[in-house]
C-alpha positions in Angstrom: -11.2 21.7 2.6 -7.8 22.0 1.0 -6.8 19.0 -1.0 -3.6 17.2 0.2 -1.8 16.4 -3.0 1.2 15.0 -1.1 -1.0 12.2 0.2 -2.2 11.4 -3.3 1.5 11.4 -4.5 2.5 9.1 -1.6 -0.3 6.7 -2.4 0.7 6.6 -6.1 4.4 6.1 -5.2 3.6 3.4 -2.7 1.6 1.4 -5.2 4.4 1.8 -7.8 6.9 0.5 -5.3 4.7 -2.5 -4.7 4.9 -3.4 -8.4 8.7 -3.2 -8.3 8.7 -5.3 -5.1 6.6 -8.0 -6.7 8.7 -8.2 -9.8 11.8 -8.5 -7.6 10.4 -11.6 -5.9 10.6 -13.6 -9.1 14.4 -13.1 -9.0 14.8 -14.7 -5.6 15.4 -18.4 -5.1 12.4 -18.7 -2.8 10.0 -16.9 -5.0 8.4 -20.0 -6.4 7.7 -21.3 -2.8 5.2 -18.4 -2.3 3.5 -18.8 -5.7 5.6 -16.6 -8.0 7.2 -17.7 -11.3 10.9 -18.0 -10.4 13.8 -17.1 -12.6 16.4 -19.8 -13.1 19.2 -17.2 -12.8 18.5 -15.4 -9.4 19.5 -11.9 -8.7 19.9 -12.0 -5.0 21.7 -8.7 -4.5 18.4 -7.0 -5.7 16.9 -8.1 -2.4 19.0 -5.7 -0.3 16.9 -2.6 -1.2 13.8 -4.7 -1.0 14.6 -5.6 2.6 14.5 -1.9 3.4 11.3 -1.4 1.5 9.7 -4.5 3.0 9.2 -3.2 6.5 7.1 -0.2 5.5 5.6 -0.8 2.1 2.3 -2.3 3.4 2.0 -0.2 6.6 2.4 3.0 4.5 -0.6 2.0 2.4 -2.7 1.5 5.6 -1.7 4.9 6.9 -2.6 6.6 3.6 -5.9 4.8 3.5 -6.9 6.1 6.9 -6.0 9.6 5.8 -8.3 9.1 2.8 -11.2 8.2 5.1 -10.7 11.5 6.9 -11.3 13.5 3.7 -14.2 11.2 2.6 -15.9 11.7 6.0 -16.0 15.5 5.5 -18.8 15.0 2.9 -20.5 11.9 4.2 -22.3 10.5 7.2 -21.2 7.3 8.8 -23.7 5.2 6.9 -22.8 6.9 3.6 -19.1 6.3 4.2 -19.6 2.6 4.8 -21.8 2.3 1.7 -19.3 4.3 -0.5 -16.3 2.2 0.8 -18.2 -1.0 0.1 -18.6 0.1 -3.5 -15.0 1.2 -3.8 -13.3 -1.5 -1.8 -15.5 -4.5 -1.2 -16.8 -4.8 -4.8 -13.3 -4.8 -6.4 -12.1 -7.2 -3.7 -14.9 -9.7 -4.5 -14.5 -9.3 -8.2 -10.7 -9.6 -8.0 -10.9 -12.8 -6.0 -13.1 -14.6 -8.5 -12.0 -13.0 -11.8 -8.5 -11.5 -11.5 -6.5 -13.6 -9.0 -7.3 -16.9 -10.8 -5.7 -15.6 -13.9 -2.2 -15.3 -12.5 -2.6 -18.6 -10.6 -3.5 -20.4 -13.9 -0.5 -18.8 -15.6 1.7 -20.2 -12.7 0.1 -23.6 -13.2 0.7 -23.5 -16.9 4.4 -22.4 -16.5 5.1 -25.3 -14.1 3.0 -27.8 -16.0 0.6 -28.4 -13.2 -2.9 -29.5 -13.8 -5.0 -26.4 -14.6 -7.7 -25.5 -12.1 -9.8 -22.6 -11.1 -8.5 -21.2 -7.8 -10.3 -18.1 -6.5 -8.8 -16.3 -3.5 -7.7 -12.9 -2.1 -4.1 -13.1 -3.5 -2.4 -9.8 -3.8 -5.8 -8.1 -3.0 -5.9 -9.4 0.6 -5.4 -5.9 2.1 -8.7 -4.7 0.6 -10.6 -7.0 2.8 -8.7 -5.6 5.8 -9.4 -2.0 4.8 -13.2 -2.6 4.6 -13.1 -4.2 8.1 -11.2 -1.1 9.4 -13.8 1.2 8.0 -16.6 -0.7 9.7 -14.8 -1.0 13.0 -13.4 2.5 13.2 -16.0 4.6 11.5 -18.0 5.3 14.8 -14.7 6.6 16.4 -13.8 8.6 13.3 -17.3 10.2 13.2 -17.0 11.1 16.9 -13.6 12.7 16.2 -15.0 14.6 13.3 -17.6 16.2 15.6 -14.8 17.2 18.0 -12.9 19.3 15.5 -12.3 22.7 16.8 -13.1 21.6 20.4 -11.0 20.9 23.4 -10.0 17.3 22.5 -8.7 18.4 19.1 -6.7 21.3 20.6 -5.2 18.9 23.2 -4.2 16.4 20.5 -2.6 19.1 18.4 -0.6 20.3 21.4 0.6 16.7 22.1 1.8 16.2 18.5 3.9 19.3 18.4 7.0 17.4 19.6 8.4 14.0 18.7 7.6 12.9 22.3 3.9 13.0 21.3 4.6 10.1 18.9 5.8 7.8 21.6 2.4 6.3 22.4 2.0 5.4 18.7 5.4 3.8 18.6 4.6 2.0 21.8 1.4 0.5 20.4 3.1 -0.7 17.3 5.8 -2.3 19.4 3.2 -3.9 21.7 1.5 -5.4 18.6 4.7 -7.3 17.5 5.6 -8.2 21.1 2.2 -9.8 21.7 1.7 -11.5 18.3 5.4 -12.4 17.7 5.2 -12.5 13.8 7.8 -14.5 12.0 8.9 -12.8 9.9 7.8 -9.3 10.6 7.0 -8.7 6.9 4.4 -11.5 6.8 1.4 -9.2 6.5 -1.0 -11.1 4.1 -3.9 -12.8 5.8 -2.2 -12.9 9.2 -3.4 -11.4 12.6 -0.1 -9.4 12.6 -1.0 -7.8 9.3 -4.6 -7.2 10.4 -3.7 -5.5 13.7 -0.7 -3.6 12.3 -3.0 -2.3 9.6 -5.7 -1.4 12.0 -3.2 0.8 14.0 -1.8 2.4 10.9 -5.3 3.1 9.5 -6.4 4.7 12.8 -3.2 6.9 13.1 -3.4 7.9 9.5 -6.9 9.3 10.2 -5.7 10.9 13.4 -2.7 12.6 11.9 -4.8 14.5 9.3 -7.4 15.2 12.0 -4.8 16.8 14.2 -4.2 19.5 11.6 -1.1 21.4 10.5 0.7 21.2 13.8 1.5 17.5 13.3 2.7 18.0 9.8 4.9 20.9 10.8 6.4 18.7 13.5 7.2 16.1 10.8 8.9 18.6 8.6 11.0 20.1 11.5 12.2 16.7 12.6 12.3 14.9 9.2 16.1 14.4 9.3 15.8 12.7 12.8 13.2 10.2 11.4 15.2 9.6 8.3 18.6 9.2 10.0 17.0 6.9 12.6 15.4 4.7 10.0 18.6 4.5 7.9 20.6 3.7 11.0 18.3 0.9 12.1 18.4 -0.5 8.6 22.2 -0.5 8.5 22.3 -2.0 12.0 19.9 -4.7 10.7 22.2 -5.5 7.8 25.4 -5.6 9.9 24.3 -7.2 13.2 21.0 -9.0 12.8 21.1 -11.0 9.6 18.9 -12.6 8.6 16.3 -11.2 11.0 16.3 -8.3 13.4 14.1 -8.2 16.6 10.6 -7.3 15.8 10.5 -4.3 18.1 13.4 -2.7 16.2 11.7 -3.5 12.9 8.6 -1.8 14.1 10.5 1.4 15.1 12.4 1.3 11.8 9.2 0.9 9.8 7.5 3.9 11.5 10.6 6.1 11.2 10.7 5.5 7.4 7.0 6.3 7.2 7.2 9.5 9.2 10.2 10.6 7.1 8.2 9.9 3.9 5.2 11.9 5.1 7.5 14.7 6.1 9.3 14.9 2.8 6.0 14.5 0.9 4.4 17.3 2.8 7.4 19.5 2.2 8.0 18.8 -1.5 5.0 17.1 -3.1 2.0 19.1 -1.9 1.1 20.5 -5.4 -1.2 19.5 -8.2 -0.1 18.3 -11.6 -1.8 16.7 -14.6 0.4 13.6 -14.0 -0.9 13.2 -10.5 -4.5 13.6 -11.6 -4.1 10.8 -14.1 -2.0 8.5 -11.9 -4.2 8.8 -8.8 -7.1 7.5 -10.8 -5.0 4.8 -12.5 -3.1 3.4 -9.5 -5.9 1.3 -8.0 -6.9 -0.5 -11.3 -3.3 -0.9 -12.3 -2.5 -2.6 -9.0 -5.5 -4.9 -9.3 -4.3 -6.0 -12.8 -0.6 -6.1 -12.4 -0.1 -9.6 -11.2 -1.6 -11.1 -14.3 0.8 -9.1 -16.5 3.7 -9.9 -14.2 3.2 -13.6 -14.5 2.6 -13.3 -18.3 5.8 -11.3 -18.7 7.7 -13.7 -16.5 6.6 -16.6 -18.7 7.8 -14.8 -21.9 11.0 -13.3 -20.6 12.5 -15.7 -18.1 13.3 -18.4 -20.7 15.4 -15.8 -22.7 19.2 -16.1 -22.6 19.8 -12.6 -21.2 21.2 -11.3 -18.0 19.0 -11.1 -14.9 19.1 -7.3 -14.6 17.9 -6.9 -18.2 15.2 -9.5 -17.5 14.1 -7.6 -14.5 13.8 -4.4 -16.5 11.9 -6.1 -19.2 9.4 -7.8 -16.9 8.9 -4.6 -15.0 8.3 -2.7 -18.3 5.9 -5.4 -19.5 4.0 -5.4 -16.2 3.6 -1.6 -16.1 2.8 -1.2 -19.8 0.3 -4.0 -20.0 -1.5 -2.9 -16.9 -1.7 0.8 -18.0 -2.8 -0.1 -21.6 -5.6 -2.3 -20.4 -6.6 0.4 -17.9 -6.5 3.2 -20.5 -8.0 1.4 -23.5 -10.7 -0.7 -21.8 -11.4 -0.2 -18.1 -11.2 3.6 -18.0 -13.6 3.9 -21.0 -16.1 1.2 -20.1 -18.8 2.3 -17.6 -19.8 -1.2 -16.3 -16.2 -2.2 -15.7 -15.1 0.9 -13.8 -16.8 0.1 -10.4 -15.2 -3.4 -10.5 -11.8 -1.7 -10.4 -12.7 0.9 -7.7 -13.6 3.8 -10.1 -16.7 5.9 -10.3 -19.0 4.8 -13.2 -20.4 8.2 -13.8 -17.0 9.6 -14.9 -17.1 7.4 -18.0 -20.6 8.6 -18.8 -19.7 12.2 -18.4 -16.7 11.7 -20.7 -18.9 10.4 -23.4 -21.4 13.3 -23.1 -18.7 16.0 -23.6 
């Protein structure tokens, strides 16, 4: 099967944007209330682009993860898929809860001179638990769909998804989710039923979109400007008319329009291999697992400095990215027993040493 480099690129970019988003939280007055180290000189205008990013950053990852399962299932049975995803998702999730998340919590306690304590928990890795649940729940359906490739059901789905009208059922299900659950705010994904069911829908449709074949992706490319203009229009409408909070059904439509536009542009312009992509696609997962510890450490060192907030933002972001990549490159990537704890294949390290 032909590799989809655009999906790999989108995954890497999405994780990179999550790092930027988390750094930006430290420059908001409310950041400390959700467990981040807060800067004494906020940079509130920074939050405007983050409000655009916020409605699609997590759903995009769930879509991409569902697409990844489609490709994984081509070489595995249902049982093999669950076992492989347990090693790749559940093991790093469990390890991260007890060994990684407590590090940045202890840094937060130290910065605010709170009694130090060991606090395990899902933290920024919460979505990994969701992903494993989705694999277990949806794998029988995915395996059934895999067996239908080339048959009548697959041909019918491909015909439906040749026009934007074919996407209306998907948009309707996402709207129904927020109408039923009434999340406040829409962007509260972590450890909520809203985040779970929104992710479940995105995971399923991510698989379905790749399963439907090129007709769906050609549809996205043909109508990419419709999705992009609609998403931008809804974002502007949100800023002008609905501050501080737009209706959830509009946020749901905006979110999915951004995501469809991103997939379209990625399919059109990013579906090509490169050495940078090969490296970054391997590094993205471990770097994300590590980044919160370096973000909090960098905040502790840089926030007390008497420099402007935008410069502090750049320095904290640089510290977070550089620290995470250095630890990945110098230690995790080269240590066989650590690699599985960060979602990597242990055999790759062994093979590298044998060459």
